[in-house]
N, C-alpha and C positions, 0 to 999 in steps of 0.2 A: 161295615168297615170298607174303606175305599181300596182300590187296587194299589194306590201309592202306599197306604198304611200297611197293607199286607206285605208288600215287597220289603219295606224297611223293617218291619217286625221280624220277618224271616231272616234278613241279613243280620240283625242285632242278635238273634238267638244263635245263629251259626258262629258269630264272632265270640259270643260269650262261652260257647262250648268248645271252641277250637283248641284252647290251651290245654284241654284235658284229653285231646285225641291221642290214641296209642301210637307208639313209634313202631312203624313197620320196617321191614328189611330195607326198603328203598330209602328210608330216612337215614339209616346208618351210612349208606353211600353218600348221601347229601352232606352229612356232617364231615365225612372224610374229605370230600371235595372242598368244603369250606376251609378245613384246617390246612390243606395243602395249597390253597389259592395263592398264598403269599410267596411260595417257593417254586411253583410250577407254571411257567408262562404258557399261554394258550398256543397250541400248535398252529404254526403258520402265521403268527402275529409278528408285526414289526415292533420290537421292544425298545423302549427308551428307559434306561436305568437312571437313577438319581444323579450319577456322576456326569451324565450328559448335560445336565442343567447347571452344573457347578459354576460355570462362568457367569451365569445370570444372577446368582445368589438369590434364588426364589424364596419367598416367605410362605407360599401356600401352593396348593395344587393348581389354582387358576394361573399363577405365574408360570407354572411348568407347561400346562396345556397350551398356553398362548405362545410358547416358544417352539412348539413342534413344527417342523418345516412343512409348509403347504397346507396346514390344517387350520380351519377356523370354526369356532363353535356356532352351531345353528340349531334352531328348533327349540322345543320345550313347551310344557303345558301352560306357561304364563303368557303365551302369545295368542290367546283367544281360541285355543283348540276346543273342539266339540267334545265335552265331557272329558274323560281320561283316555278312552279308546286305546288304539295301538300307540306305541312309542313314536315320537317325532324327533326328539333331540338326538344329536350324534355324539353324546357323551354318556357313559354309564359308569357306575362306581361299584367296584367289587362284583362286576357282572350283573348288577341290578339297575333298572331304570330309576330315574328320579321322578317322583309322582306328584310333588306339590304343584298347585296352580297359582300360588301367590309368590313363590320363590323362584327366581330364574336359575338356570344351570350355573351361571357365573356366580350368583350369590352363594350357592351351595359349595362350589369348588373353592371359593375364597376362604371357607371355614375349615378346610382340611390342611393342617400344617404340613409344610414341605418335608420335615423330617419323618413324618408318618407314611409318606408315599414310598411304596416298595418298588413300583415300576409303573409305567404307562404303556399300554399295548394299543397299537393301531390294528383293528380287526376288520374283517369282512362282516358287515351287518347281518348277513344271512347266517353266519356261523355263531351268532350270539344266542340263538333260539328265542329271541325277544321279538315278537311280531311287530312289524312296521319299520324295523331298522334295516336300512340298505346302504350300500356304499361304504365309505370309510367311517369307522366308529372308534372313538377313544375310550378305552377301559382303564379307569384309574384304580389301581390296586393299592390299598393302604391298610395298615393296622394301627390300632391305638393302644397305648399302654400307659396308664396313669393319666395325669391331667396336664394340659398345656394351654396357653393363651396367646392370642395375638391381637394387634390393634393396627388401625390405619386412620390417620387424621388428614383431611384435605381442607386447605384454606385457599382463598384466592380473591382477586379483585380485578375490576375493569376500570380504566380511567374515566369512562363516560357512562352516565345514566343509571348506574346500579350501586347498591350498597355492597359492602364486603361480604364474601362468602366465608363464614367462620366455623360452622359446626357440622361439616360433612365428615363421614367416616363410619367406622365400625369397630367394636370390640367384641371378641368371642372367646369362649372357653370350650375346649374339646377334651374328652377324656373317657376313661373306662374304669369300672369298679366291678370286678368279678364278671358276671354275665351281662352287666349293663354298660352300654355305650351311650354317651350323651353329648349334645352340643347346645350351648346357650349363646345367643348373640344379641347385641343391641346396636342398631345401625340408624343412620340418618342419611338418606340420599337427598341431596339438595342442590340448588343452583340459584344463581342470580343472573338476570338477563335484561337486555334492553338495546335500544337503538334510537337514533335521532336523525332528522333530515327533512328535506322538502317533499311535499306531495303536490302534484299539479293536477287540476281538474280542467278538462278542455271540452269544447262542444264538438259536434259532429264534423266541423270543418277544421278542427285543431286550434281554434282560438281559445285563449285562456279565459276560463270562467272564475277560477279561484286558485290562489297559491296558498298552501297550508304549511305552517311551521309545526312539525309534529315531533313527539317524543314518546316512547313507551318504555316502561321499566316494570319488571316483575320478579317474582320469587316463588319458589316452592320448596317445601320441606316434607319429608316422609319418615318421621321417627317410627321405628318398628322393633318390637321384641319378638325373637324367634327362638323356638326350642325344638330339639329333635332327640328322641330317645329310642334306643333299640335294645331289646332284651332277648337273650338266647336261653330258652327254657330247657335246651338239651333234647336229644332224640329227634333233631331236625325241625323243632318248633321254634320259630323266630317271629317276634312281634316288633312293630315300629309305631311310634306315636309322634306326630308333628303338630305343633301349636304355634300360631303367630298372631300378633295383634299390633295394629298401628293406626296412625292418623295421618291423613293427607291435608296439607295446607297449601293453598295457591292463591296468589293475588297478582293483579296486573292493572296498572294505571296508564292511561294514554291521553294526556291533555293535548290540545292543538289550538292553534290560532289561524284562522283562515281569512285572507284578505281578498275580497272580491275585486273584479276588474273595475268596478265603479268606485273603489276606495273604501267601501264599508268593511267592517271586520266582524268576524264571528269567533267566539271563544267556546271551546268544547271541554266539558268535564266528563271523563269516561273512566269507569272503574269496574273490574270484574273480580269477584271473590268466590272461593270454593274451599270447603273443608268437609271433613267427615271421617268417622272411624271405619275400620275394616278388620275382619278376623278370618282365620282359617283354622279348622280342626280336622285333622286327617290321621288315619291309622290303617295298618294292615297287619295281618297275621298269616303266616304260611306254615303248613304242617304236612307230614306224609299222609296220604290217603290212597288206599288201594295200591295200584302199581305206580302212582305218580305223586305229585306235589300240588296241594290246593292252597291258593292264596285268596283271602277275603279282604276287600278294601272298602273303606268308608271315608267320605269327605263332606264337610259342610263349610261353606264360605259365604260371607256376606259383606256388603259395602254400602254405607250410607253416604250420599253426596248432597251437600247443601250448597246450592249454586245461586248466585245473584249477580246481575249486571245492571248498571245504571248509566244513562247518558243524558246530558243536558247541554243544549246549545243556547247561547245568549248573544244578542246582536247589538251593535253599536248605534244603529239607527232608531232604537227604541221599540223595535218590533217585539211582540210577546215571545218569551222564551219557549223553546220546545224541548220536550224530553220524554223519556220512557224508562221504566224499570221492569225488569223481568226476574222472577224468582222461581226456583224449581228445586224440589226435593225428590231424590231418587233413592229407593231402597232396592238393591239388586242382590240376588242370592242364587246359590247353586247347591244342590244336595245330590250326592252320587253314592250308589252302592254297586260294587263290582266284584265278580269272582273270576279267577283264572285257574284253570286246571291243566298242569303240564305233565306229560308222560313221554316215554320213549318207546317207539314201536317201528319195526321194519327199518331199522337204522336211521330213523328220522325223529326229530323233535316235534311233538304235537302240542297244541294248546286249544282248549275249548274255553270260551269266555262269554260272560253275560254282563250287561251293564244297564242299570236304571238311573236316569239323570232327570232331575226336576229343577228347572230354571224359572226364575220369577223376577219381575220388575214391577214395582209400585211407584207411580209418579204423581206428584202434585205440582201444578204450574199456576202461576199468577202473573198477570200482565197489568201494568199501571201506565197511565199517561199523565204528563204534567199539565195542570190547569192553572188558571189565573191565581196569583198569589203564591206561585211556586209550590203548589200542593199536588202530590200524586194521587190520582183517583183511579181505582181499580176498574178495569174493563173485563167483560165476559171473555173467557178463553177456555171453554169446556173441552175443546179438542186436545188440549195439552195435559189433561188429567185422566188417569185410568191405570189399568194394570195389564200385564202380559205374562202368561205362563206357558211353559212348554214341558210336557211329560214325554220323555223319550226312553224307549227300550231297544236294546241292541243285543244280538247274539252273533258270535263269529267263531269260525274254526280255522286254524292255521296249521301249516306243516312246513318245516324247514329241513332240508336234507342236502348232504354233500353227495353228488353223483359221481365225483371222481376227485383226486387230489387237487385238481385245478378248477372244478366247476361246482357251484352250490346254487340251490334254488329255494325260494320261499313262496308259498301260495296262501292267500287269505281270502276267505269268503265270508261275507257278513250281510245281515238284514237288519234294517232299522225301521222302527215304528214310532211315530210321534204324533202328538196332538198339541196344536197351538191354539190358545184361547185368549181373546182380548176382552177386557171388561171396561166399563165407563163409556166414553164417547165412541161411537161406531163399534159396538161390541160385535164379536165374530168368533167362530170356532171352526177349525178345520183339522183333518187327520191325514196323515201321509204314510206310505209304505215305500221304502227305497232299498234296493239291493246295492251293495258296494263291496269293494275288495281290491286286491292287488296281486300281481305276479312279479317277482324279482329274481334275477339271475346274476351271479357274479362269476366272471372268468378271470383266473389268476394264473397265467401260463408261466410267469417268472416271479421271483420274490420281489422284484423291483417294479412290477407293472401289473395293474388289474383294471378291469372294465366291468361296470355293473349297469344293468338295464332294468327299469321298473315300469310296469304298466299298471295304472290304478284308476279306479273310479272313486271320487270323494264327494262328500256333502258338506257344505259350509255351515258355519255357526252364524246365526242372525244377530244383529245388534238390535236389541229389543226397543231401544230408544227411537228407532226408525218407525215404529208403529204409531207413535204419538207425535203431536206437533210441538215445535219449539221455535225460538226466536233468536236471531243474531242482530243485536241492536247496532253494533258498530258498522256492519255492512248493510244495514237496512233490509234484512232478508227474513222471511218467515218460512220455515220448513214445515210443510203439511205432514199429517200422519197418513199411514197407509196400512189398513187392516187386511189387505190381500197379499202382503209380502210373504214370499216363500224362500227358503234357503236355495241358493244356486247349487247346481251339481257340476262337476268337472270330470273330464276324461283326460288322463295325463300319460305322457311318455317322457321318461327321464333317463338320461345317459350320463354316467360319471366315469371318467378315466383318470387314473393316478399313476404317475411315473416318478421314481426317485433316480437321482443321478450321482449316487455315492456321496463323496465329500462336497459336491457342488450344490446339492439341495434337492428340490422336488417341485413338481407342478401338478395341479389338479384342474381338469377341464370338465365343465358341466353344461349340458343342454337340456332344457325342460320345456316341453310344449304342452299347453293346456287348452282344451276346448270346453267352453262353458255353456250350460243351459240355464235360462232364467237369470242371466247376469244382472247384478244390482248396480244401479247408478241413478242419477237424477231422472225423474220420470214426471210427465205432465198429469195433473189432476183435472177432472172434468170441470171444476169450478174456476179454472184459470190459475190455480196455484201449482205447486210442485212438491214432490216428496221423493224419498228414496224408494225405488221400485224396481221390479223385474222388467228388463228392457229387451230380452231376447238372447240370441246367441252371440258369443264373442270368442276370441282366441288370443293367446299370448305366447310368445317365444322368449325364453329367458336363457341368455348365454353368460357364462361366468368362468373366469380363470383366476386361480390362486397359485402363486409361485413364491418359492423361497430360493434366493441365490446366496450361498455362502461365499465370501470373498477370501477365505483362507488359502485356497489353491493358487491364487495370484499374489500371495504374500501379504495381504491385508488381514492379518490374524485378528480374530474376534469380531469381524464385521460381517453384516448380512443385510440383504434387502428382502422385504416382504411386499408383494404386490397383489392387489385384488382389482379386477376389472369386471364390470357388469354392463350388459347391454340388453334392453328389452324392446321387442317389437309387438305392438298391441293393435287390435282391431275390434271395434264395436260400432254399431250403427247408432248415431245420435238420434234419439227419438223426437227431437225438435226440428232437425234439419234433414234427416235422412242420409247424411254423409258419414263416411267412415272417420273415426278419430281414436286416439288413445283412451285408456281408462282414466277417468277423473282422479287426480291426486296420486296416481301410481308413479312408479319410478321408471324413467326411460333409460337412464344410464348412470354410472358412477365409477370412480376409481379411487384407490387409496394406495399410496406408496410410503412405506416406513423403512427408514434406515436406522440401524443401531450398531454401535461399536462398543463392545466391552473390552477395554484396554487391557491387554495381557499383562500379568504380573502386578496389577493394581486393582483397587476397589472402585475405580471410576468407569462410568459409561456415559455416552452421549449419543445424540441422534437427531434426526429431522423427519418431518412427515409432510406429505402433500395429499389433499383429498378434495374431491369434487363430487357433487350430487346434482342430478338433472331431473327434477320432478316434472311430471306431466301436467299440462294445464287442466282446468276443470271447465265444464259446460253445463249451464243451467238454462231455465226457460227464458229468462230475460237478461242474462249476462254470461260472459265467458271471461276467464282470466287465468292468472298463474302467479304463484308465490314461490320465491326461491332465494337462496343465499349463495354468494360466490363472487366471482366465478371459481376461485380456487382458494382453499384454506391452506395455510402453511404454518408449521410450528417447529420449535427446537426444544430439546430438553437436555439436562445434565443431571447425572445421578451419582451419588456416592453410597456404596453398599455396606459401609461399616463406619458410621459416625457414632461412636460409643455404643456399638452394637445395633444401631438403627440404620434403616435405609431411608435416605433423604433424596427426593427428586424435585427439581424446579423445572417448570414447563412454561413456555410462552407460546400462545396460539394466536392464530389470525394475524400473522406477521406480514401477509401479503395483501391485507386490506380488503378482505371479503366484506360485502355489504348486504343489507337486507332489502330485497326488491319485491314489489308487488305491482301488477298491472291488471286492469280489468276494463271491459267495455260493457256498459249498461244500456239496454234498449228500452224504448217507449212501449213497444209491443213485442210479440214473440219473435225470437230468432227464427230464420235469418232475415225475415221481411220487415221487421220493425225498424223504425227510424232510430238512429243512435241518440240516446239521451245525453250521455256524457262518457268521457274516458278518464280513467284515473291511473296515475303512475307514481309509485313510491320509490325513492332511492335514499336509503337511510344508512348512516354510519353505525357500525357495530364497535369497531376499535379493537385493540389488542386485548388478550385475556391472559392473565398470569395466575398460576396455581403452584402451590407447594404441598407436597405429600410426604408425610412421615409415617413409617411403618416399622413395627418391631414385634418381638416376642416377649412373653413373661411366663 
């Protein structure tokens, strides 16, 4: 029997016997704490009672959390986190972290009806005794009695290039029956998108080679059924079971007509399709054990992706058509077993945890070229087929303690062991051992001001697709595989300061500095190709401010401004030129300004928004470029919170004419010495976007 099988067998046995564990004295205290959670706010917390949110007429907990001054939801296991590990999200529910990897924090909050929310507490993350939480954390305290349902339907359209968006939204039922709490939801996250406009291709001197008339339109739908069950066995024994199943659908068409400087024309047919099912099964059970509380967690998730792209160019001068087709099937899964043992000792909260995670990717790729008679003929592409697995084991010990009424600290020490194995083309196997952990301290000298500092070493999660080759037909790029890829490590210093200004609002300032080892970006291969690879050291400084300004004190009752500003400074040495540059595709800056006015004495609200995103350029072996949309997006909305008991919101976006831009320079040889082959510049119209959202209860 393998080590993996032994680990999972031991976990399954423990899970099966946990429900029969005896209730110890500690368990009685836990039950009492749970029973009083709805009536006893956490000491030192900033508390928002339901009455605070009345002016917004919220439908669910998400509507409420989004209205907390200066607070924005971040983190979560759905963002590529390595296993489950320590908590990363800044929202917890009834004092517990949300552990699903396919459901976002926002998804789960959306299913908690607003009438069930008792209060929302803004806490010091160190005071939660949940390892990994630092800075401000929102604790949503709610109870459920009986059954209730809610729904949201979103429809919309764009005047140009897209079909109507008709079937977006969610319907959910939440309730309880005796010791059982349950949630069932059916949702479809979807969108329709597109743009049209000219693309110019120029030579190294700027002379026009080809003028293209282009248009792209696309769609995606993500229908999903999700369920969550929680059962209280009594005596401090509580079990949870989460199940979800869905299917992804994505398609994009991008026809173009290119007119060369000589007058000849080229027409392109281009299409990309992707679909596949996914599921997640997760559960946990916690029970008193000795002087503390033991929790066992298991999770299995899997996604299959069927991807295909096709491109054909036809020429008016009678030249033979050229084209390619690329097909790829990916099966990607993760299996996790984890235990957490919590106890209190020496006026501190302790946790010992262990985790075994088994990740896998199975990929099959096929490449075809168009031959005479418009027939596609398959070409050998062995480097695009194979498998990648990672077996990872981690142990950690954490302690959280309040040193005084104004100072709390949290210390985590962890060790990770992993083995990465690649099969198929360029088979390889490697093993690693890495220490990691963090130290966090929060100082809160006054009720309206706090500062937290975190020092941490972290290990990244690899994208297994980078181990194997792939093809981008529309950009005429082939990405090589890299069987020597290793996760990068980072050393982090993070500072967060929060200040409230009474009726005026609040502000949060963040500064995060990270130093990276084995940073991953485009990397030269010995055969003249390129792949994602480890390119050495790098650093990044992230600055962010979130502020809420209430306008009631100046007589504009019911009005508020929410502002978020981000700026990043990055440095990595380009492996092709030896020069310093930002991280490819990262974010260099952004801002978002939202104004909302809930008209006093009425059910009406209206508002406006401005936002801007500044993505960094990318740099490859034979080209460099940048894609962005903007410069500024602007929108308006109007909302009525009681249309026969429903909330109806109409929103118009992109009223300032943000466009879709792309520019790149392609070289004959390696940068920076290679001659310029051509330059490409896209400037395409997106147009206004109109959406209608209807939500209600039943």
